[in-house]
C-alpha positions as CSV (number, residue, x, y, z in Angstrom):
1,X,-48.8,-97.0,25.5
2,X,-46.2,-94.3,26.1
3,X,-43.9,-93.8,29.0
4,X,-42.7,-90.5,30.5
5,X,-39.9,-90.2,32.9
6,X,-39.0,-88.1,36.0
7,X,-35.8,-87.9,37.9
8,X,-34.8,-85.8,41.0
9,X,-32.8,-83.1,39.0
10,X,-34.2,-83.8,35.5
11,X,-32.0,-84.3,32.5
12,X,-31.5,-83.1,28.9
13,X,-34.4,-81.1,27.6
14,X,-36.6,-82.1,30.6
15,X,-39.5,-83.1,28.3
16,X,-39.9,-86.5,30.1
17,X,-39.7,-88.4,26.8
18,X,-37.0,-90.7,28.1
19,X,-34.5,-91.1,31.0
20,X,-31.9,-89.0,29.1
21,X,-34.5,-86.2,29.0
22,X,-36.3,-86.8,32.3
23,X,-38.6,-84.1,33.7
24,X,-38.6,-83.0,37.3
25,X,-41.4,-83.9,39.7
26,X,-42.7,-80.3,39.5
27,X,-43.9,-81.1,36.0
28,X,-45.8,-84.2,37.1
29,X,-49.2,-82.7,36.6
30,X,-48.3,-81.4,33.1
31,X,-47.1,-84.9,32.1
32,X,-50.5,-86.3,33.2
33,X,-52.1,-83.7,30.9
34,X,-49.8,-84.7,28.0
35,X,-50.3,-88.4,28.6
36,X,-53.1,-90.6,27.3
37,X,-55.0,-93.6,28.5
38,X,-52.8,-96.5,29.6
39,X,-49.7,-94.3,29.6
40,X,-47.2,-94.4,32.5
41,X,-45.2,-91.7,34.2
42,X,-42.2,-93.4,35.7
43,X,-40.4,-91.8,38.7
44,X,-36.8,-92.8,39.1
45,X,-36.3,-94.2,42.6
46,X,-32.6,-94.8,42.8
47,X,-31.1,-91.3,42.3
48,X,-32.2,-89.7,45.6
49,X,-35.3,-88.3,47.2
50,X,-37.8,-85.8,45.7
51,X,-38.3,-82.7,47.9
52,X,-41.8,-81.4,47.3
53,X,-43.1,-78.6,49.6
54,X,-46.2,-77.5,47.7
55,X,-49.2,-79.3,46.2
56,X,-49.2,-81.0,42.8
57,X,-52.7,-80.4,41.5
58,X,-54.2,-82.8,38.9
59,X,-56.9,-81.8,36.4
60,X,-56.6,-84.6,34.0
61,X,-56.5,-88.4,33.9
62,X,-56.8,-91.5,31.8
63,X,-59.7,-93.5,30.4
64,X,-62.1,-96.0,32.0
65,X,-60.3,-99.2,32.4
66,X,-57.2,-97.5,31.0
67,X,-55.7,-95.4,33.8
68,X,-52.6,-93.2,33.7
69,X,-50.1,-94.9,36.0
70,X,-47.7,-92.9,38.1
71,X,-45.1,-95.2,39.7
72,X,-41.6,-95.5,40.9
73,X,-38.9,-97.5,39.1
74,X,-35.2,-98.3,39.4
75,X,-32.6,-97.8,36.7
76,X,-33.6,-101.0,34.9
77,X,-37.3,-100.1,34.9
78,X,-38.3,-102.6,37.6
79,X,-40.8,-101.4,40.3
80,X,-39.1,-99.5,43.2
81,X,-40.5,-97.1,45.7
82,X,-39.6,-93.5,44.8
83,X,-39.2,-91.4,48.0
84,X,-40.9,-88.0,48.3
85,X,-40.2,-85.7,51.2
86,X,-42.4,-82.8,52.2
87,X,-42.4,-79.8,54.6
88,X,-43.8,-81.4,57.7
89,X,-41.3,-81.4,60.7
90,X,-39.7,-84.8,60.8
91,X,-40.6,-85.0,64.5
92,X,-44.1,-83.6,64.6
93,X,-44.8,-81.9,67.9
94,X,-48.5,-81.1,67.6
95,X,-47.8,-77.4,67.2
96,X,-50.1,-76.9,64.2
97,X,-47.4,-77.0,61.5
98,X,-49.0,-79.8,59.6
99,X,-47.0,-79.6,56.4
100,X,-47.9,-79.4,52.7
101,X,-50.5,-81.3,50.7
102,X,-48.8,-83.4,48.1
103,X,-51.2,-84.8,45.5
104,X,-54.4,-82.9,45.0
105,X,-57.1,-84.4,42.8
106,X,-59.4,-81.8,41.2
107,X,-62.1,-81.9,38.5
108,X,-61.0,-84.1,35.6
109,X,-58.5,-86.2,37.6
110,X,-60.2,-89.5,36.9
111,X,-58.6,-92.9,36.2
112,X,-55.4,-92.3,37.9
113,X,-53.2,-95.0,39.6
114,X,-50.4,-94.2,42.0
115,X,-48.0,-97.0,42.7
116,X,-44.6,-97.8,44.3
117,X,-44.0,-94.6,46.2
118,X,-42.8,-93.7,49.8
119,X,-44.0,-90.3,51.1
120,X,-42.4,-88.8,54.2
121,X,-43.0,-85.6,56.3
122,X,-46.1,-84.4,54.4
123,X,-49.3,-82.9,55.8
124,X,-51.7,-84.7,53.4
125,X,-50.5,-87.3,50.9
126,X,-53.7,-87.4,48.8
127,X,-56.3,-84.6,48.9
128,X,-59.5,-85.3,47.0
129,X,-60.8,-81.9,46.2
130,X,-63.6,-82.6,43.7
131,X,-65.7,-85.4,42.3
132,X,-63.5,-88.0,40.7
133,X,-63.8,-91.6,39.7
134,X,-61.7,-94.7,39.6
135,X,-58.7,-93.8,41.8
136,X,-56.2,-96.5,42.7
137,X,-53.4,-96.2,45.4
138,X,-51.2,-99.3,45.5
139,X,-48.0,-99.9,47.4
140,X,-47.8,-96.2,48.5
141,X,-46.3,-96.1,52.0
142,X,-46.3,-93.0,54.2
143,X,-44.5,-91.8,57.3
144,X,-45.3,-88.7,59.4
145,X,-48.4,-87.0,58.1
146,X,-51.7,-85.5,59.3
147,X,-53.8,-87.4,56.7
148,X,-52.9,-90.1,54.2
149,X,-56.2,-89.6,52.2
150,X,-58.4,-86.6,53.0
151,X,-61.7,-86.3,51.1
152,X,-62.4,-82.6,51.4
153,X,-63.9,-80.4,48.7
154,X,-61.7,-77.6,47.5
155,X,-62.5,-74.0,46.6
156,X,-65.9,-73.6,44.8
157,X,-66.4,-77.3,44.7
158,X,-69.3,-78.4,47.0
159,X,-68.6,-82.2,46.9
160,X,-65.6,-84.5,46.5
161,X,-67.3,-87.8,45.9
162,X,-65.2,-90.6,44.7
163,X,-66.8,-93.3,42.5
164,X,-64.8,-96.5,42.7
165,X,-61.6,-96.3,44.7
166,X,-59.0,-98.9,45.7
167,X,-56.4,-98.4,48.4
168,X,-54.2,-101.5,48.9
169,X,-50.9,-102.7,50.1
170,X,-50.2,-99.5,52.1
171,X,-48.4,-98.9,55.4
172,X,-49.2,-95.6,57.2
173,X,-47.0,-94.9,60.1
174,X,-47.2,-91.7,62.2
175,X,-50.4,-89.7,61.5
176,X,-51.9,-87.1,63.7
177,X,-55.4,-86.7,62.4
178,X,-56.9,-89.5,60.2
179,X,-55.2,-92.1,58.1
180,X,-58.1,-92.3,55.6
181,X,-61.0,-89.9,55.7
182,X,-63.8,-90.5,53.1
183,X,-66.9,-88.3,52.8
184,X,-69.8,-87.1,50.6
185,X,-71.4,-89.9,48.5
186,X,-68.1,-91.8,48.0
187,X,-68.9,-95.4,47.0
188,X,-67.5,-98.5,45.5
189,X,-64.4,-98.5,47.8
190,X,-62.0,-101.3,48.5
191,X,-59.4,-100.8,51.3
192,X,-57.2,-103.9,51.4
193,X,-53.9,-104.8,53.1
194,X,-53.6,-101.5,54.8
195,X,-51.8,-101.1,58.1
196,X,-52.1,-97.8,60.0
197,X,-50.4,-96.9,63.2
198,X,-50.7,-93.4,64.7
199,X,-47.3,-94.0,66.4
200,X,-47.6,-91.5,69.2
201,X,-48.6,-88.4,67.2
202,X,-51.2,-87.2,69.8
203,X,-52.6,-83.7,70.0
204,X,-55.7,-83.8,67.8
205,X,-59.1,-83.9,69.6
206,X,-60.8,-86.5,67.3
207,X,-58.2,-88.7,65.7
208,X,-59.4,-91.8,63.8
209,X,-57.8,-94.5,61.7
210,X,-60.4,-95.0,58.9
211,X,-63.3,-92.5,59.1
212,X,-66.4,-92.7,56.8
213,X,-69.0,-90.0,57.0
214,X,-71.9,-88.3,55.1
215,X,-73.5,-91.0,52.8
216,X,-70.4,-93.0,52.0
217,X,-71.5,-96.6,51.1
218,X,-70.6,-99.8,49.4
219,X,-67.2,-100.1,51.2
220,X,-65.2,-103.3,51.8
221,X,-62.3,-103.0,54.3
222,X,-60.3,-106.2,54.2
223,X,-57.0,-107.5,55.8
224,X,-56.5,-104.1,57.4
225,X,-55.3,-103.0,60.8
226,X,-55.6,-99.6,62.6
227,X,-53.6,-99.3,65.8
228,X,-52.7,-96.8,68.6
229,X,-55.1,-94.1,67.5
230,X,-55.0,-92.0,70.7
231,X,-56.1,-88.8,72.2
232,X,-55.4,-87.4,75.6
233,X,-57.3,-85.0,77.9
234,X,-58.4,-84.2,81.4
235,X,-59.2,-87.1,83.7
236,X,-62.9,-86.3,83.7
237,X,-63.2,-85.6,79.9
238,X,-64.1,-88.1,77.2
239,X,-61.0,-89.4,75.4
240,X,-61.6,-90.0,71.7
241,X,-59.4,-92.0,69.3
242,X,-61.1,-94.8,67.2
243,X,-59.5,-97.4,65.0
244,X,-62.4,-97.5,62.6
245,X,-65.3,-95.0,62.7
246,X,-68.5,-94.6,60.6
247,X,-71.1,-91.9,61.0
248,X,-74.9,-91.8,60.7
249,X,-76.2,-92.2,57.1
250,X,-73.2,-94.3,56.1
251,X,-74.4,-97.7,55.0
252,X,-73.4,-101.0,53.5
253,X,-69.9,-101.3,55.0
254,X,-68.2,-104.7,55.3
255,X,-65.1,-105.6,57.4
256,X,-63.3,-108.8,56.6
257,X,-60.2,-109.9,58.7
258,X,-59.6,-106.5,60.2
259,X,-57.9,-105.6,63.5
260,X,-58.2,-102.6,65.9
261,X,-55.5,-102.5,68.5
262,X,-54.7,-100.1,71.4
263,X,-57.0,-97.2,70.6
264,X,-58.1,-94.8,73.3
265,X,-61.8,-94.9,72.5
266,X,-63.2,-97.7,70.4
267,X,-61.6,-100.2,68.2
268,X,-64.8,-100.1,66.0
269,X,-67.1,-97.0,66.5
270,X,-69.8,-97.7,64.0
271,X,-73.0,-95.6,63.5
272,X,-73.6,-97.0,60.0
273,X,-76.4,-99.3,59.0
274,X,-76.1,-102.6,57.2
275,X,-72.7,-103.1,58.7
276,X,-71.1,-106.5,58.7
277,X,-67.9,-107.6,60.5
278,X,-66.4,-111.0,59.7
279,X,-63.3,-112.2,61.4
280,X,-62.8,-108.9,63.1
281,X,-60.4,-108.6,66.0
282,X,-60.3,-105.9,68.7
283,X,-57.6,-105.8,71.4
284,X,-56.8,-103.3,74.1
285,X,-59.2,-100.5,73.1
286,X,-61.3,-98.8,75.8
287,X,-64.4,-100.2,74.2
288,X,-63.5,-102.9,71.7
289,X,-66.7,-102.5,69.8
290,X,-69.0,-99.4,70.0
291,X,-72.1,-100.0,67.9
292,X,-74.9,-97.5,67.2
293,X,-76.7,-98.7,64.1
294,X,-77.5,-102.1,62.5
295,X,-74.5,-104.3,62.6
296,X,-73.7,-108.0,62.5
297,X,-70.5,-109.5,64.0
298,X,-69.6,-113.0,62.7
299,X,-66.6,-115.1,63.8
300,X,-65.2,-112.0,65.5
301,X,-63.1,-111.6,68.7
302,X,-62.5,-109.1,71.4
303,X,-59.7,-109.3,74.0
304,X,-58.5,-107.2,77.0
305,X,-60.3,-103.9,76.7
306,X,-58.2,-101.3,78.4
307,X,-59.3,-97.9,79.6
308,X,-56.6,-95.5,78.6
309,X,-58.0,-92.5,80.5
310,X,-61.0,-90.2,80.7
311,X,-64.6,-90.8,81.5
312,X,-65.5,-93.8,79.4
313,X,-66.4,-97.2,80.7
314,X,-64.3,-100.3,79.8
315,X,-66.3,-102.8,77.7
316,X,-66.0,-105.5,75.1
317,X,-69.2,-104.4,73.3
318,X,-71.1,-101.2,74.0
319,X,-74.4,-100.5,72.1
320,X,-76.2,-97.2,71.6
321,X,-79.9,-96.6,72.0
322,X,-80.6,-97.0,68.2
323,X,-78.5,-100.1,67.8
324,X,-79.7,-103.3,66.3
325,X,-76.9,-105.8,66.7
326,X,-76.4,-109.5,66.1
327,X,-73.3,-111.3,67.4
328,X,-72.7,-114.8,66.1
329,X,-69.9,-117.4,66.5
330,X,-67.7,-114.9,68.3
331,X,-65.5,-114.9,71.4
332,X,-64.7,-112.2,74.0
333,X,-62.2,-112.6,76.8
334,X,-60.3,-110.7,79.4
335,X,-59.5,-110.9,83.1
336,X,-59.8,-107.3,84.2
337,X,-62.1,-106.5,87.1
338,X,-62.9,-103.2,85.4
339,X,-64.6,-104.7,82.4
340,X,-68.3,-105.0,81.8
341,X,-68.6,-107.3,78.9
342,X,-71.8,-106.1,77.2
343,X,-73.1,-102.6,78.1
344,X,-75.4,-99.9,76.8
345,X,-78.9,-98.5,77.2
346,X,-81.9,-99.3,74.9
347,X,-81.3,-100.8,71.5
348,X,-81.5,-104.5,70.4
349,X,-79.0,-107.2,70.7
350,X,-79.1,-110.9,69.7
351,X,-76.6,-113.6,70.5
352,X,-75.9,-116.9,68.7
353,X,-73.1,-119.2,69.7
354,X,-71.0,-116.7,71.7
355,X,-68.3,-117.5,74.1
356,X,-67.1,-115.1,76.9
357,X,-64.4,-115.2,79.5
358,X,-64.3,-112.5,82.2
359,X,-63.0,-111.9,85.7
360,X,-64.9,-113.4,88.7
361,X,-67.3,-110.8,90.1
362,X,-67.5,-108.7,86.9
363,X,-70.7,-108.1,84.9
364,X,-71.5,-110.1,81.8
365,X,-74.7,-108.1,81.1
366,X,-74.7,-104.3,81.9
367,X,-77.4,-103.6,79.3
368,X,-80.4,-101.5,80.4
369,X,-83.8,-101.3,78.8
370,X,-82.3,-103.3,75.9
371,X,-84.2,-105.9,74.0
372,X,-82.0,-109.0,74.4
373,X,-82.4,-112.4,72.7
374,X,-80.2,-115.5,72.8
375,X,-78.7,-115.0,76.3
376,X,-78.8,-118.8,76.6
377,X,-76.5,-118.9,73.5
378,X,-73.7,-117.4,75.5
379,X,-71.2,-119.9,77.0
380,X,-70.0,-117.8,79.9
381,X,-66.8,-118.5,81.8
382,X,-65.1,-116.9,84.8
383,X,-61.3,-116.5,85.0
384,X,-59.0,-115.4,87.7
385,X,-58.5,-111.6,87.8
386,X,-55.2,-110.7,86.1
387,X,-54.9,-113.8,84.0
388,X,-52.5,-113.5,81.0
389,X,-54.1,-112.0,77.9
390,X,-55.5,-114.6,75.4
391,X,-55.0,-117.3,78.1
392,X,-58.7,-118.2,78.1
393,X,-60.4,-121.6,78.1
């Protein structure tokens, strides 16, 4: 295994062969081409920030099971987050100046691992522009961006499918469009220990925390939170903004111990089939769960849906006409007089050991032309309007 080195100003002959001859970050892609399987490119984290205002495009990578690792270190070689700053305005005002793309993965950029980085003021942190495989992003935090990961084919490429991807131990704070946007036939994905907060960057029409589309499948989202994904609009318009969203033809998605908090549309807006949510939590979304396909909720909770504006109704669970939903061992509670607990038209829904708390005089069941089973499995409780959040039972 060989190591290559990068520092903010470079040093010596700038070959990257050692710290005394460190390359600059503009030569990162060339170092990846020079490196072999299991090699590391080490970015010095304790000598100042790296200012990168154009994309770094990768056309090479490591070997299967032997990735090239790109990571930050301190002067002793210990892991430390190296800071990279882009061209996005530090206080994004929604004026269209999104900023630069940073890392762009193109054909050949397989078996890459990015670790121990902090990226600020950048339009897109990771752009996947072609079919790649075995990408890992670990302990890479980001502040102020349009996208953290955007899966969008580049140039003459028609697809940008990722086969086997891991995104873990990541904080994403301040994004205006989508934190993670995956598309094409991307599959074999683990998203774990990721926290996303839009943090007030409104202006986009369809912001989402994690968005899966096309035929994305075999995805596990675990120990992950998406919060405050918000859009605005006229009072009579529909306000978007979902914590987690999946589209038609997406399938086999599993959520474990996830949270969706304070989003202007749904916490979970799921059109995918064969979707399973275990230990999911939704709090303060206009519709905590918005389900359109086949989905099973197990040991999950919804509290205090809150209509942020627009024409939507305020619900714990809303189902679409093609939905086939099972809810088991789950609890839903709030004390707002504006909430209809279960709502939708057509579709199928089944209950098994479900507990609800809702304000006196509000509707438990606002489902129309829906095939319902297990209504007797709902332990339904009334609470005083305006009771304190979570103060149920």
